[in-house]
C-alpha positions as CSV (number, residue, x, y, z in Angstrom):
1,M,9.1,-41.4,-1.5
2,T,6.3,-38.8,-1.1
3,D,3.9,-38.9,-4.0
4,P,4.2,-35.3,-5.4
5,S,0.7,-35.4,-6.7
6,A,-0.5,-35.6,-3.1
7,V,1.1,-32.3,-2.2
8,P,-0.8,-29.2,-3.4
9,L,1.3,-26.4,-4.8
10,T,1.3,-23.2,-2.7
11,L,2.1,-19.6,-3.4
12,E,3.9,-17.5,-0.8
13,G,3.8,-13.7,-0.5
14,S,4.3,-11.2,2.3
15,F,5.8,-12.4,5.6
16,A,3.6,-11.7,8.6
17,L,4.2,-11.2,12.3
18,H,1.6,-10.8,15.0
19,Q,2.9,-9.4,18.3
20,M,0.8,-9.4,21.5
21,F,1.7,-7.2,24.5
22,R,0.5,-6.4,27.9
23,F,0.9,-2.7,28.8
24,D,2.6,-2.1,32.2
25,R,0.3,0.6,33.6
26,G,1.8,0.2,37.0
27,A,5.2,1.4,35.7
28,W,3.7,3.9,33.2
29,H,1.5,6.1,35.4
30,P,4.2,7.1,37.9
31,Q,6.2,8.6,35.1
32,E,6.3,12.4,34.8
33,R,3.7,13.7,32.2
34,F,6.4,15.3,30.0
35,H,8.3,12.0,30.0
36,R,5.2,10.0,28.9
37,E,4.5,12.5,26.2
38,S,8.0,12.3,24.9
39,L,8.0,8.5,24.8
40,L,4.6,8.4,23.0
41,A,5.7,11.1,20.5
42,E,8.6,8.9,19.4
43,A,6.4,5.7,19.3
44,V,3.6,7.4,17.4
45,K,6.0,8.8,14.8
46,M,7.4,5.3,14.1
47,F,4.0,3.6,14.1
48,Q,2.6,6.2,11.7
49,E,5.4,5.5,9.2
50,M,4.7,1.7,9.5
51,E,1.0,2.3,9.0
52,T,1.7,4.1,5.7
53,G,3.9,1.3,4.2
54,S,5.5,1.4,0.8
55,S,4.1,2.3,-2.6
56,S,5.1,-0.9,-4.4
57,H,4.1,-3.7,-2.0
58,P,2.1,-2.6,1.0
59,N,4.7,-3.3,3.7
60,Q,2.4,-2.2,6.5
61,S,1.8,-2.5,10.2
62,A,-1.4,-1.9,12.2
63,I,-2.2,-1.5,15.9
64,Y,-5.1,-3.2,17.6
65,S,-6.4,-3.0,21.2
66,I,-7.0,-6.5,22.4
67,I,-10.4,-7.1,24.0
68,G,-10.2,-9.5,26.9
69,H,-7.5,-10.8,29.2
70,K,-5.0,-12.1,26.6
71,G,-3.1,-8.8,26.3
72,D,-3.6,-5.1,25.7
73,L,-2.0,-4.4,22.3
74,M,-1.6,-6.5,19.1
75,L,0.7,-5.3,16.4
76,V,0.3,-6.9,12.9
77,H,3.1,-6.5,10.4
78,F,3.3,-7.5,6.7
79,R,6.7,-7.3,5.0
80,D,8.3,-8.5,1.8
81,S,11.0,-10.5,3.5
82,M,11.8,-12.2,6.8
83,E,14.7,-9.7,7.2
84,D,12.3,-6.7,6.8
85,L,9.9,-8.3,9.3
86,H,12.7,-8.7,11.8
87,R,13.9,-5.1,11.2
88,A,10.4,-3.9,12.2
89,E,10.5,-6.1,15.3
90,L,13.9,-4.8,16.3
91,A,12.9,-1.1,15.6
92,I,10.0,-1.5,18.0
93,K,12.3,-3.0,20.7
94,Q,14.5,0.1,20.4
95,L,11.7,2.4,21.4
96,A,11.8,3.7,25.0
97,F,8.1,3.1,25.0
98,A,8.8,-0.7,24.5
99,D,10.1,-0.8,28.1
100,F,6.4,-0.7,29.2
101,L,5.3,-3.5,26.9
102,E,5.5,-7.1,28.1
103,P,5.3,-9.6,25.2
104,T,2.6,-12.2,25.9
105,H,2.5,-14.0,22.5
106,S,3.8,-13.8,18.9
107,Y,3.0,-15.6,15.6
108,L,5.3,-15.8,12.6
109,S,3.9,-16.9,9.2
110,V,3.8,-16.0,5.5
111,V,0.8,-15.2,3.3
112,E,-0.2,-18.5,1.6
113,L,-2.5,-19.4,-1.2
114,G,-3.2,-23.1,-1.8
115,L,-3.5,-24.1,-5.4
116,Y,-5.6,-27.3,-5.1
117,E,-7.4,-27.0,-8.5
118,S,-4.3,-25.8,-10.4
119,S,-2.2,-28.5,-8.8
120,A,-4.6,-31.4,-9.7
121,K,-4.8,-30.1,-13.3
122,T,-1.1,-29.6,-13.7
123,Y,-0.2,-33.0,-12.2
124,A,-2.7,-34.7,-14.5
125,Q,-1.3,-33.0,-17.6
126,L,2.3,-33.9,-16.7
127,A,1.3,-37.5,-16.1
128,E,-0.5,-37.7,-19.4
129,Q,2.8,-36.6,-21.1
130,N,4.8,-39.2,-19.1
131,I,6.9,-36.5,-17.6
132,Q,8.5,-38.0,-14.5
133,P,8.1,-36.1,-11.2
134,H,11.1,-33.9,-10.2
135,S,12.7,-34.3,-13.6
136,P,14.1,-31.1,-15.2
137,E,11.0,-31.0,-17.5
138,W,8.6,-31.5,-14.6
139,N,10.4,-28.8,-12.5
140,A,10.3,-26.4,-15.4
141,A,6.5,-27.0,-15.9
142,I,5.8,-26.5,-12.2
143,A,7.9,-23.3,-12.2
144,E,6.0,-21.9,-15.2
145,V,2.6,-22.6,-13.4
146,M,3.9,-21.0,-10.2
147,A,5.1,-17.9,-12.0
148,R,1.9,-17.4,-13.9
149,Q,-0.2,-17.9,-10.8
150,S,2.0,-15.6,-8.7
151,A,1.5,-12.8,-11.2
152,A,-2.2,-13.3,-11.3
153,M,-2.5,-13.5,-7.5
154,A,-0.1,-10.6,-6.6
155,P,-2.7,-8.4,-4.8
156,R,-3.7,-11.4,-2.6
157,L,-0.1,-12.4,-2.0
158,H,0.9,-8.9,-0.9
159,P,-2.3,-7.6,0.7
160,E,-2.9,-4.2,2.3
161,I,-4.1,-4.5,5.9
162,P,-7.8,-4.0,5.7
163,K,-9.1,-0.8,7.3
164,N,-12.0,-2.6,9.1
165,K,-12.7,-1.8,12.7
166,F,-12.2,-5.3,14.1
167,I,-9.8,-8.1,13.7
168,C,-10.1,-11.8,14.7
169,F,-6.8,-13.7,14.6
170,Y,-6.4,-17.4,15.4
171,P,-4.0,-20.2,14.5
172,M,-5.1,-23.7,13.4
173,D,-3.9,-27.2,12.5
174,R,-5.2,-30.0,10.4
175,K,-5.5,-33.2,12.5
176,R,-2.8,-35.8,12.3
177,G,-4.1,-38.2,14.9
178,E,-4.8,-42.0,14.8
179,S,-8.4,-41.8,13.7
180,K,-8.3,-38.6,11.5
181,N,-5.2,-37.6,9.6
182,W,-5.6,-34.9,7.0
183,Y,-2.3,-35.8,5.4
184,E,-3.5,-39.3,4.6
185,V,-6.6,-38.2,2.7
186,T,-6.3,-38.4,-1.0
187,M,-5.7,-35.2,-3.0
188,P,-9.1,-35.3,-4.8
189,E,-10.9,-35.7,-1.4
190,R,-9.0,-32.8,0.1
191,Q,-9.7,-30.7,-2.9
192,R,-13.4,-31.5,-2.6
193,M,-13.6,-30.6,1.1
194,M,-11.6,-27.4,0.6
195,H,-13.9,-26.3,-2.2
196,E,-16.9,-26.8,0.0
197,H,-15.2,-25.0,2.8
198,G,-14.5,-22.1,0.5
199,L,-18.1,-21.8,-0.5
200,V,-19.0,-20.8,3.0
201,G,-16.4,-18.1,3.1
202,R,-17.6,-16.7,-0.2
203,R,-21.0,-16.0,1.2
204,Y,-19.5,-13.6,3.7
205,A,-17.2,-11.9,1.1
206,D,-19.2,-8.6,1.4
207,S,-18.8,-8.3,5.2
208,V,-15.5,-9.9,6.1
209,R,-12.0,-9.9,4.6
210,Q,-9.8,-13.0,5.2
211,I,-6.0,-13.4,5.0
212,I,-4.6,-16.9,5.4
213,T,-0.9,-17.3,6.3
214,G,1.1,-20.5,6.4
215,S,3.3,-21.3,9.3
216,I,4.5,-24.9,8.9
217,G,8.1,-24.9,9.9
218,L,7.8,-21.3,11.1
219,D,5.7,-21.5,14.2
220,D,3.8,-24.0,16.5
221,W,0.7,-24.2,14.4
222,E,0.2,-24.8,10.7
223,W,-1.8,-21.8,9.6
224,G,-2.8,-18.4,10.9
225,V,-6.2,-16.8,10.0
226,D,-6.9,-13.1,10.1
227,L,-10.5,-12.0,9.7
228,F,-11.3,-8.3,9.3
229,A,-14.9,-6.9,9.7
230,D,-16.8,-3.8,10.9
231,D,-19.3,-6.0,12.8
232,P,-17.6,-8.4,15.3
233,L,-20.7,-10.7,15.2
234,T,-19.7,-11.5,11.6
235,F,-16.7,-13.5,13.1
236,K,-19.1,-15.6,15.2
237,R,-21.5,-16.3,12.4
238,L,-18.8,-17.2,9.8
239,I,-16.8,-19.4,12.1
240,Y,-19.9,-21.1,13.5
241,E,-21.2,-21.9,10.0
242,M,-17.8,-23.2,9.0
243,R,-17.7,-25.6,11.9
244,F,-20.4,-27.6,10.2
245,D,-18.5,-28.3,7.0
246,E,-16.6,-31.5,6.7
247,V,-13.0,-30.1,6.7
248,S,-13.6,-28.2,9.9
249,A,-15.9,-30.6,11.7
250,A,-13.6,-33.6,11.1
251,Y,-10.0,-32.3,10.6
252,A,-9.6,-28.8,12.2
253,L,-7.9,-27.9,15.5
254,F,-8.0,-24.3,16.7
255,G,-5.7,-22.3,18.9
256,S,-6.5,-19.2,20.9
257,F,-8.6,-16.5,19.4
258,Y,-7.6,-12.8,19.6
259,I,-10.2,-10.1,19.0
260,G,-8.9,-6.6,18.5
261,L,-10.2,-3.1,17.8
262,R,-8.2,-1.1,15.2
263,V,-6.4,1.9,16.7
264,Q,-4.6,4.5,14.5
265,A,-1.1,5.3,15.6
266,A,-2.2,8.9,16.3
267,D,-4.8,7.7,18.7
268,L,-2.4,5.6,20.8
269,P,-2.1,8.2,23.6
270,R,-5.9,8.4,23.9
271,L,-6.1,4.6,24.1
272,L,-3.5,4.5,26.9
273,D,-5.6,7.1,28.8
274,G,-8.6,4.8,28.6
275,D,-10.4,6.3,25.7
276,I,-11.1,4.9,22.2
277,A,-12.0,6.7,19.0
């Protein structure tokens, strides 16, 4: 049986979907001008509504122009439920403009906060009280901790999409190979490494905003990382420095990186004409 003390508690918040598309310019340009304008007017109206989001939780979407060959547009969506996320996806598919978008990649995940320190403290307290794991008393204590932490962390669990100019998105795993296996490392050791890892990120708190999403059981990688900054060189400096800490150097695997430039929905026609704000 899995030792429950080895599994850190996690809080989940907004569901997230990243959609990457290639824009079919070959099919777009032959269209009559009035037809292009009509399609864009419908798309801009929907995207503007998605940008605004709701007043309670910021159920928002954002458009990014991908820099490089991996696509042309990246849409980032945060919603309160998987159903709401899928509704947004389906709404975009219903747009006539979507006929000119070729999906190249997508990533499904949920905002996640790992509670390493709270987990270790809670597990130790329950063990001292001789409360057996997964007993009704144990489950009640864990639920109380989760509820308290969820209330305290609500803004981080349901974040607004930062307004920064650039985004860097990438998926990642922890190694599970023969020589290095993150999931065989003891909880105290993982806690230590994650603490040291976090210290690097805190030094960049004034210049970059980070949103971590979990995707175990939801997509091909284990986590997704969104970094937001006004200076794209911040991504390089932060990630380069993090490569030297133990958790990244010994246990991290990275997927493809996507760099995007924020585009307001109203500026989408300008972007498709080859201009950026």
